[in-house]
C-alpha positions as CSV (number, residue, x, y, z in Angstrom):
1,X,51.7,-63.6,42.1
2,X,50.4,-66.9,43.4
3,X,52.4,-70.1,43.0
4,X,52.0,-73.8,43.9
5,X,54.5,-76.3,45.2
6,X,53.7,-80.0,45.5
7,X,54.5,-81.3,49.0
8,X,54.2,-84.5,50.9
9,X,54.4,-82.8,54.3
10,X,52.9,-79.6,55.7
11,X,56.3,-78.4,56.7
12,X,58.3,-75.5,55.4
13,X,61.6,-77.3,56.0
14,X,60.5,-80.4,53.9
15,X,61.7,-80.9,50.4
16,X,59.2,-80.4,47.6
17,X,57.6,-83.6,46.3
18,X,59.3,-85.5,43.5
19,X,56.1,-86.0,41.5
20,X,53.4,-83.4,41.0
21,X,50.4,-85.7,40.6
22,X,51.2,-87.9,43.5
23,X,52.0,-85.2,46.1
24,X,49.7,-85.3,49.1
25,X,49.4,-81.5,49.2
26,X,49.9,-78.3,47.4
27,X,51.6,-75.4,49.2
28,X,50.0,-72.3,47.7
29,X,52.0,-69.1,48.3
30,X,50.6,-65.7,47.6
31,X,53.6,-63.2,47.2
32,X,51.4,-60.1,47.5
33,X,49.7,-61.2,50.8
34,X,52.8,-63.2,51.9
35,X,50.4,-66.0,52.8
36,X,51.0,-69.7,52.7
37,X,48.2,-72.3,52.6
38,X,48.2,-76.1,52.2
39,X,45.5,-77.8,50.1
40,X,44.9,-81.5,49.6
41,X,45.9,-82.7,46.1
42,X,42.7,-84.3,44.6
43,X,44.9,-86.5,42.3
44,X,47.1,-88.0,45.0
45,X,44.9,-91.1,45.5
46,X,43.8,-91.7,41.9
47,X,45.0,-94.8,40.2
48,X,45.1,-93.0,36.8
49,X,45.2,-89.4,35.7
50,X,46.6,-88.1,38.9
51,X,48.8,-85.4,37.2
52,X,46.0,-84.2,35.0
53,X,43.6,-83.9,37.9
54,X,46.2,-82.1,40.0
55,X,47.0,-79.7,37.1
56,X,43.3,-78.9,36.6
57,X,42.9,-78.1,40.3
58,X,45.9,-75.8,40.2
59,X,44.5,-74.0,37.2
60,X,41.1,-73.6,39.0
61,X,43.0,-71.9,41.9
62,X,44.3,-69.1,39.7
63,X,47.9,-70.1,40.3
64,X,50.4,-68.2,38.1
65,X,53.3,-70.6,38.5
66,X,54.0,-74.1,39.6
67,X,57.4,-75.1,41.0
68,X,58.0,-78.8,40.8
69,X,60.7,-81.5,40.4
70,X,58.9,-83.6,37.8
71,X,55.8,-83.2,35.7
72,X,54.2,-85.7,33.3
73,X,53.1,-84.8,29.8
74,X,49.3,-84.8,30.6
75,X,49.8,-82.5,33.6
76,X,52.1,-80.3,31.6
77,X,49.6,-79.9,28.8
78,X,46.8,-79.1,31.3
79,X,48.9,-76.4,33.0
80,X,49.8,-74.9,29.6
81,X,46.1,-74.7,28.7
82,X,45.4,-73.0,32.1
83,X,48.3,-70.6,31.4
84,X,50.3,-71.7,34.4
85,X,54.1,-71.2,34.1
86,X,56.1,-74.4,34.9
87,X,59.4,-74.2,36.7
88,X,61.5,-77.2,37.4
89,X,63.7,-77.3,40.5
90,X,65.8,-80.0,42.1
91,X,66.3,-80.9,45.8
92,X,64.9,-77.7,47.3
93,X,62.8,-77.1,50.5
94,X,59.5,-75.3,50.6
95,X,61.1,-72.5,52.6
96,X,64.0,-72.1,50.1
97,X,61.5,-72.1,47.3
98,X,59.4,-69.3,48.9
99,X,62.6,-67.2,49.5
100,X,63.9,-67.8,46.0
101,X,60.6,-66.9,44.2
102,X,59.3,-64.2,46.4
103,X,61.9,-61.7,45.3
């Protein structure tokens, strides 16, 4: 399984970003390979449609699940169309997220 986590830092001890579309990066974790990569979020600097652009990129990456604190309605719809499961978490670090969802 491959999942995405919005992040503002490339640091496993940092908390996940509060808004999907405005996060600077996506941490992409592949549970089969136990591999973590950080990718720039193409929507982070957009004035409009940041969440939708971010969601489309996640869909293109073949992500199965996104773990986020908040998601707007346009991004949510785009992820549903891409068949990406949405999980809402609160106040959790990247490292804790990896541990929790890798089991």
